[in-house]
C-alpha positions as CSV (number, residue, x, y, z in Angstrom):
1,M,64.6,131.8,16.1
2,A,63.9,132.9,12.5
3,D,61.2,135.4,11.9
4,F,59.3,133.1,9.5
5,Y,58.3,130.9,12.4
6,F,55.9,133.6,13.5
7,S,52.6,134.3,11.7
8,N,51.6,137.9,11.1
9,T,48.2,136.9,9.8
10,V,45.4,138.7,11.7
11,R,42.3,136.5,12.4
12,P,39.5,137.0,14.9
13,R,39.3,134.0,17.1
14,R,36.9,135.4,19.7
15,S,34.4,132.6,19.6
16,L,35.1,129.0,18.5
17,L,32.0,126.9,18.8
18,S,32.5,123.2,19.4
19,V,30.0,121.0,17.7
20,P,29.8,117.2,17.8
21,A,30.1,115.9,14.3
22,I,27.4,113.4,15.0
23,N,24.8,116.2,15.7
24,L,23.2,116.9,12.3
25,R,20.8,119.5,13.8
26,A,23.7,121.5,15.2
27,L,25.6,121.3,12.0
28,A,22.6,122.6,10.0
29,K,22.5,125.7,12.2
30,L,26.1,126.7,11.8
31,K,25.8,128.8,8.7
32,A,23.5,131.4,10.5
33,L,25.7,131.7,13.6
34,D,28.1,134.6,14.2
35,C,31.0,132.7,15.7
36,D,34.5,133.3,14.3
37,G,35.2,129.6,13.9
38,V,33.8,126.1,14.4
39,I,35.5,123.2,16.1
40,F,34.0,120.0,14.6
41,D,34.5,117.4,17.2
42,L,35.2,113.7,16.4
43,E,36.7,113.0,19.8
44,D,35.0,113.1,23.3
45,S,31.5,114.1,22.2
46,V,31.2,111.2,19.6
47,A,30.5,107.7,21.0
48,P,32.7,104.9,19.6
49,D,29.9,103.2,17.7
50,V,29.0,106.2,15.7
51,K,32.5,107.5,14.7
52,D,32.1,106.4,11.1
53,E,28.7,108.2,10.9
54,A,30.2,111.4,12.3
55,R,33.0,111.3,9.8
56,G,30.5,110.9,7.0
57,N,28.5,113.9,8.4
58,L,31.6,116.0,8.2
59,L,32.5,115.0,4.6
60,T,28.9,115.9,3.5
61,F,28.9,119.2,5.5
62,F,32.2,120.4,4.0
63,K,31.1,119.5,0.5
64,E,27.7,121.2,0.8
65,T,28.0,124.0,3.4
66,P,31.0,126.3,3.0
67,L,31.5,128.6,6.0
68,A,32.8,131.7,4.2
69,G,35.0,133.9,6.3
70,R,35.2,131.6,9.3
71,E,37.8,129.1,10.4
72,T,37.0,125.4,10.4
73,I,38.9,123.2,12.9
74,I,38.4,119.4,13.2
75,R,39.3,117.8,16.5
76,I,40.4,114.2,16.0
77,N,41.2,111.3,18.3
78,P,44.9,110.6,19.0
79,T,46.7,109.4,15.8
80,S,48.4,106.7,17.8
81,T,45.0,104.9,17.6
82,N,43.3,103.4,14.6
83,V,40.3,105.7,15.3
84,G,42.5,108.7,15.2
85,Q,44.1,107.6,11.9
86,R,40.7,107.3,10.3
87,D,39.7,110.7,11.8
88,L,42.8,112.3,10.2
89,K,42.1,110.8,6.8
90,A,38.5,112.1,6.8
91,A,39.6,115.5,8.2
92,L,42.2,115.9,5.3
93,E,39.4,115.2,2.8
94,C,37.5,118.1,4.3
95,A,40.6,120.4,4.0
96,P,39.8,122.4,7.2
97,S,41.8,125.4,8.5
98,A,43.3,123.3,11.2
99,I,43.5,119.8,12.8
100,L,43.0,120.0,16.6
101,L,45.0,117.3,18.5
102,P,43.8,116.2,21.9
103,K,45.9,115.9,25.0
104,V,49.2,117.1,23.5
105,E,51.9,116.5,26.1
106,Q,55.2,116.6,24.2
107,P,56.7,118.0,21.0
108,S,56.6,114.6,19.2
109,H,52.8,114.6,19.3
110,I,52.9,117.6,17.0
111,Q,55.9,116.4,14.9
112,D,54.4,113.0,14.3
113,V,51.1,114.5,12.9
114,A,53.1,117.1,10.9
115,E,54.9,114.2,9.2
116,L,51.6,112.5,8.4
117,L,50.3,115.7,6.8
118,A,53.5,116.0,4.8
119,E,53.2,112.3,3.6
120,A,49.6,113.0,2.6
121,D,50.7,116.1,0.7
122,A,48.2,118.2,2.7
123,P,48.1,121.9,1.7
124,E,50.2,124.2,3.8
125,T,47.1,126.1,4.7
126,V,46.0,123.2,6.9
127,K,47.5,123.9,10.3
128,I,47.9,121.9,13.6
129,W,46.3,123.1,16.8
130,A,47.2,121.6,20.2
131,M,44.8,120.9,23.1
132,I,46.7,121.6,26.3
133,E,44.6,119.7,28.9
134,T,46.8,117.5,31.1
135,P,49.5,118.2,33.7
136,K,52.3,117.1,31.4
137,G,50.8,119.3,28.7
138,V,51.0,122.4,30.9
139,L,54.5,121.5,32.2
140,N,55.7,121.1,28.6
141,A,53.8,123.9,27.0
142,A,56.9,125.9,26.3
143,A,58.8,122.9,24.9
144,I,55.9,122.0,22.7
145,A,55.7,125.6,21.3
146,E,59.5,126.0,20.9
147,S,60.5,122.7,19.3
148,S,57.3,122.3,17.2
149,H,56.6,125.8,16.0
150,T,58.4,125.6,12.7
151,Q,57.2,125.8,9.1
152,A,57.2,122.0,8.9
153,A,55.3,121.5,12.1
154,R,52.4,123.8,11.1
155,L,51.6,124.6,14.8
156,G,49.3,127.6,14.9
157,A,47.5,127.7,18.3
158,F,47.0,126.3,21.7
159,V,43.5,125.5,23.0
160,V,43.1,125.0,26.8
161,G,41.0,122.1,28.0
162,L,40.1,122.5,31.7
163,N,37.7,119.7,32.2
164,D,40.5,117.1,31.8
165,L,43.0,119.2,33.6
166,R,40.6,119.5,36.6
167,K,40.0,115.8,36.6
168,E,43.7,114.9,36.6
169,T,44.7,117.5,39.2
170,R,41.6,117.2,41.4
171,V,41.2,121.0,41.4
172,P,37.4,121.6,41.8
173,A,35.4,123.8,39.4
174,E,34.8,127.2,40.9
175,A,33.7,130.5,39.4
176,R,37.0,132.5,39.4
177,R,39.2,129.5,38.5
178,T,41.5,130.8,41.3
179,Y,43.8,127.8,41.5
180,L,43.9,127.3,37.8
181,V,45.1,130.8,36.9
182,P,48.8,130.1,37.3
183,W,48.6,127.2,34.8
184,L,46.5,129.2,32.4
185,M,49.0,132.0,32.5
186,Q,51.8,129.5,31.9
187,I,50.1,128.3,28.7
188,V,49.5,131.9,27.6
189,L,53.2,132.8,28.2
190,A,54.4,129.8,26.2
191,A,52.1,130.5,23.3
192,R,53.1,134.2,23.1
193,A,56.8,133.3,23.4
194,Y,56.6,131.5,20.1
195,G,54.0,133.4,18.2
196,L,51.0,131.2,18.8
197,D,47.4,132.2,19.4
198,V,45.8,130.8,22.5
199,I,42.2,129.9,23.1
200,D,40.6,129.8,26.6
201,S,38.7,126.7,27.8
202,V,35.0,126.0,27.6
203,S,32.6,127.1,30.3
204,N,30.2,124.2,31.0
205,D,27.1,126.0,32.3
206,F,25.8,127.6,29.2
207,R,22.6,128.7,31.0
208,D,24.5,131.1,33.3
209,L,25.4,133.7,30.8
210,D,26.4,136.3,33.4
211,A,29.0,133.9,34.8
212,F,30.1,133.1,31.3
213,A,30.6,136.8,30.5
214,A,32.7,137.2,33.6
215,E,34.8,134.3,32.6
216,C,35.3,135.8,29.1
217,E,36.4,139.1,30.7
218,Q,38.9,137.2,32.9
219,G,40.2,135.3,29.9
220,R,40.7,138.5,27.9
221,A,42.5,140.1,30.9
222,M,44.8,137.1,31.0
223,G,45.7,137.6,27.3
224,F,43.7,134.9,25.6
225,D,42.6,135.5,22.0
226,G,39.2,134.0,22.4
227,K,37.2,131.2,23.9
228,M,36.0,127.7,23.0
229,L,32.3,127.5,23.3
230,I,29.8,124.7,23.8
231,H,26.5,126.5,22.9
232,P,25.4,129.2,20.5
233,A,24.0,131.2,23.4
234,Q,27.6,131.9,24.4
235,I,28.7,133.5,21.1
236,D,27.6,137.1,21.7
237,A,29.3,137.4,25.1
238,A,32.6,136.0,23.7
239,N,32.5,138.3,20.7
240,R,32.0,141.3,22.9
241,A,34.7,140.4,25.4
242,F,37.4,139.6,23.0
243,A,36.7,142.3,20.4
244,P,39.0,145.4,20.4
245,A,37.6,147.9,22.9
246,D,36.5,151.4,21.6
247,E,39.0,153.1,23.8
248,A,41.9,150.8,22.8
249,L,41.0,151.4,19.1
250,E,41.0,155.1,19.5
251,E,44.4,155.0,21.2
252,A,45.7,152.6,18.5
253,R,44.7,155.0,15.7
254,E,46.4,157.9,17.5
255,I,49.6,155.9,17.8
256,I,49.6,155.0,14.1
257,A,48.9,158.7,13.1
258,A,51.6,160.0,15.5
259,F,54.3,157.9,14.0
260,A,53.1,158.6,10.4
261,K,53.9,162.4,10.8
262,P,56.9,163.6,8.9
263,E,58.7,164.7,12.0
264,S,58.4,161.2,13.5
265,V,60.2,159.4,10.7
266,G,63.3,157.8,12.0
267,L,62.3,158.2,15.7
268,N,61.9,155.2,17.9
269,V,60.2,157.1,20.8
270,I,57.9,160.1,20.5
271,N,55.8,162.3,22.8
272,S,52.1,162.0,22.0
273,N,49.6,163.9,24.1
274,G,52.0,163.9,27.1
275,R,52.8,160.2,26.8
276,M,56.0,158.6,25.7
277,I,55.3,156.0,23.0
278,E,57.7,153.6,21.4
279,R,57.7,152.5,17.8
280,L,57.2,148.9,18.9
281,H,53.7,149.9,19.8
282,V,52.9,150.7,16.2
283,S,52.7,147.0,15.1
284,Q,50.5,146.3,18.1
285,A,48.2,149.2,17.1
286,E,48.1,148.2,13.5
287,R,47.1,144.6,14.5
288,L,44.3,145.9,16.7
289,V,42.9,148.2,14.0
290,A,43.2,145.4,11.4
291,M,41.3,143.1,13.7
292,A,38.5,145.6,14.2
293,E,38.2,146.2,10.4
294,I,37.9,142.4,9.7
295,I,35.1,142.2,12.4
296,D,33.3,145.3,11.0
297,Q,33.5,143.9,7.4
298,R,32.1,140.6,8.4
299,K,29.3,142.3,10.3
300,A,28.5,144.5,7.2
301,E,28.4,141.4,5.0
302,K,25.8,139.8,7.2
303,E,23.5,142.8,7.2
């Protein structure tokens, strides 16, 4: 696979707040929130009889309220429906960071939308994200990532949807997600194999912030980049959990400094403070430091 299939762009995606496009009050609060991105929902959270109103809300919001420094993602209905086609047309007028497709189960679901974006002459900056939220989606996650992750396909990230997956598999909701972990790890592995970011599912009880924080820590340990949120109260815990840890940052800076020494030039493995470190760890360290710098810069701009 050619290297250009993989994105080297560093973006914090610790906290992606999902907001129903019909909810004007929630939209009005977004500018003051510290989430890394917003998922504007035109799908499940918008009733059929107010879809047009929700699209209009988005067009007005994007025209009047730029969210500087944060990603904007619009979740649409399936483009195999007339509703989804109208959603996509409105979404492209907004020119978001990404279009989020629901219930992606096979590569053609990505490819079909990529063709629609090409026909509409959508900017290359508009990416496609895929909700993996059905048994077929989990089983085909690697195929979706492999066959769709090309320049033309625009695929940039997977987002896990556990509510639908639980419903279809009949796995009950429980605190540690014990019987869902194998599937979550399968999605993470598929995403990483083909250079995609991967976002953990929502946690439905936004009042229990201790349980939410524990789920964030579990998601970080499994390798997720961040979490999809349903309430602003969840932002701080997600930002803390998925931010680079102080100890990891210190180690990353040590690795970068060690390989920058003149005596390390041309070496693929060095001894640093009694540890053998490979050059491949440098790119990981640089990414971690870059992520921390972006987060610190955004924090400084808000103060």
